[in-house]
Each structure stands twice: as structure tokens, then as C-alpha cells.
C-alpha positions, 0 to 999 in steps of 0.5 A: 119161582113159578108164579103161574098157579097163584092161588096155590103157592099163596096157600102153601107159602112157608110163612117169612116169620117164625110164629107168623099166624094166619088169619083171614078177613074176607068182605063178601058183597057178591062175586068177585067179577076182576078175577086177575090173571097173572100172565106178565113175567113183571107181575111174577117179579112185582108178586114175588118181591111183595112176599118176600118184603118183610125179609129182604136185607135192607128192608125196603124204605119205610118199613119197621124192622120190628113189627109186634106182632110180625105180619099175618096173612090177611085175605080180602076179598074186593068184588068190584065192577069194572066198565067195558072198553067199548062202554067207554068209548060210547060214553066218551062221545057223549060227554065230550065235545070240542071246546068244553073245558069248564064246569057243565051247567045244569041242563048240559049234565041233565042231557049227559045223565038223560043219553046214559040212563040205559047204561051200566055207568053212573052220571058221576064215572061218565063225569070224571071219565070226561075229565080224563078225557078233556086231560088228555086232549090238554096234553096232547094238544099243548104242543100244537096249541103254543106251535100257534102262539103267534098265530093266538096273540094275533087273533087276540089282539083283533079282538077276539076273547079267550073262550071263542079262541079255546072253542076254536082251537079245542083246548083248555082255556087257560092253556090258550091264554099261556099261548097268546102270552108266550106269543108275546114272548113272554118265558115259561117262568113270567107266565107261571109267575104271573098268573099265580099274582094275576093283578099284575095284568092288564085290565083286559087281561085279568078279565080274559084270565078271569073267564078262562080260570072260570070256565077251565076245569082241566089246566086251572091254576087254583086247584084246591078243591080237587086236593081237598077231594083227594085228600078226603078219599084218601082218609075214607080208604084208611078207615077201611083199612083201620076198621078191617084190622090192616095195619099201615103206615101213611103217606105223611107219616113216610113223608115226614121220616123221609125228608129227615133221613134224606132231605126230601121225599123218596117214595110215599105211597098212601098206604105201605101195608105192614100185614101181608095182605092178598087182595082177591089171592093177589099179594099188595104191599101198598095201596094207592087212592086216585079220586077219578075214574081209571080210563083206559087212556094212554096220558093217565096210564102212562102217568100212573103206570110211571108212579106204580113202577116206583113203588112196585120197585121198592115194595113189590106189588099193590093196588090202585083204588079208583074213587069212580071204577075203572074200565075193564081192559086197563092194566098196570104192571104190578098193581090190580084195579079195585073200586070203591065199592066197600068204602064209605064215602059219606064223608066225600058227599058232605064235602062236595055237598058243603062246597055246592051250597058254598058256591050256591 
């Protein structure tokens, strides 16, 4: 089927269910700035799969055999403001310094805010981009770091601290500490279990590991605050879709169902849409929430694309909603990129304020 003219196809396509009603839902806040162009054959295939998902036999996982009333066509305009790739590059040079992997002091945050004041990017976006850059640096430096584990052990044993070694090798402090333990001949499993129970370490190691944790936002063992914020953002997204009358199933519901029927989670997008939703003219069968900036970087793009591929194979085309926006040049096969512009983010703001007050 020729999907080169998607808007025409969507308007004239025969309804997949008898007596299906057509309903339009508009959320206008200005002009749509990221018009999606379907040029890739994979995108055309994923769109067709999304359009036919309620009619195939067997149905995709999680889609009920009976939906009452039947799925309705809901057209949704979602205004986005992507960050140009050139700006991502410029900001990257300002926010990501060698050996700087931890929470930033107020002075450094103020410095970044001043340096980006003339750019069309918020401080939150810049700091989220910094996290993505540090994560990518962590991933691609890991092999090099472990390859020098014996040297790191020698330097550590001679009295150098984890933080100074982290800065010298431009690697996250916790990963640096793991490399030191590897240099001692420890297995991955022993390292993992010990760092979960650091009281097993000797006095110096405990102190150094504590320092590493406090100065490492990237590979810290404790990611509970980040996970909690991500869950709140998912709730915010669900509240928005509920408020505009779009039906869906949530990830936890799909997870429970699949564990019961298959013994494990198989495929669980954050929102599995039960209406025929077209966002900016593109059919979307599922939505996933990402509580970070959608950077056009090799590692996060590869990681997200792998997840998108699983959803596309089952349901067809979908969408990723990035809490802190995204880079204009980022392209994912099978998913459009959206930002948080229409969402009520007050619950997230309250969460972060409470955490800040508790830690002050």
C-alpha cells in the first residue's frame, strides 16, 4: 500500500470496524513545528501495522477482543519545539567537563545558566543533555577503563583516591571504583553484591565508595530518585490522555496480565492506545514516556531504538514523549518524538521541591 501521502490516507481510509465513529480532538497551542515526513519504508510499514492493529488475527498482545464503544479515530495536534543539532553541540561543550559526573554545586549551575542565557534552550534541558553526554561517555569508556584496572589498583593502593582517579581517567567515580576491584581479581558478581552491601568493605574502601556514590550521578548504585521521577512523569502523561478522552491500557496492567499468562513481561509500553489516535497526522498505537532530553547521541538513540523496534513489531507506529524535549535531528524508525509542552508538570515540580527540601 502506498503511504507516501499519509494525510490523504488517514482521511479517506475505510473504517476497520463497522459503525466506528469518527471524532477529532484538537489541542492547539500554535503551529506544529516538527512536521513528520514519511520517507523511510520501515516507517510506512509501521504506520500500516498501527492502522490495522484492531483487525488482525491474532490481536497484538494486550489489545482486548472487544472494545466498547469500538476504537474511534482521534486526531491530536501536538506542538513541539525541537532543539537544533548545532545548539546541542554548542551546549554540550558548555555543560560537560572532564571528570565532572556528579551533582553540580549551585555555583556551577549558575555558570551554566549564564552561558546558555542567549540560547533557546532551558537550564533543565541543558542539564538533562549533560546527563546523556555523561552516560554516553561512561558506556564507551568502560572497556578502556577496565583494560587499565591493574593500573588503577596500583594507583589506588599507593594512596590516590577514587575521585582523583576518576578525574584523571575521565570516568564515573563508581565505575572507577569497580575497575579498582576488578584489578584485585574480583568477579563481576562479587563486585555487584558487595556494592549492594558496602558494609562488607574495609574502612578505607567504604569511605572511598561513599565518596564515589556522592559524586556520581551516572553509574550510582542507588537510582531510586530518578526512578520515582520517571514514574510521576508517566502518571502525568496518563492523566493528560485521560483528560482528552483517549482510552489506553497502562504498563503495570499489561505487566500483570503477561506475568499471569506467560510467566514474564513480554512487551509493555507505558500506554497501549485503545483508540485510533493520530498525532500530528501520524497513527500512533502506543506511547512511551522518557524523563530526560532526547539527545541525538549514539548510545541513547541506539538504546531507545531497540525498545521502539519491539513495540513496532507488535503494534506498529508509536510515539516517544520526552520530558525535557529533544534534538530536531533525532530520528527513530517507528516513532515520532514529542515534548511535554501540553502536560501539567506540577506533580513533578512538587516532587523535586520536596526532595530538595529534604536534602537541604
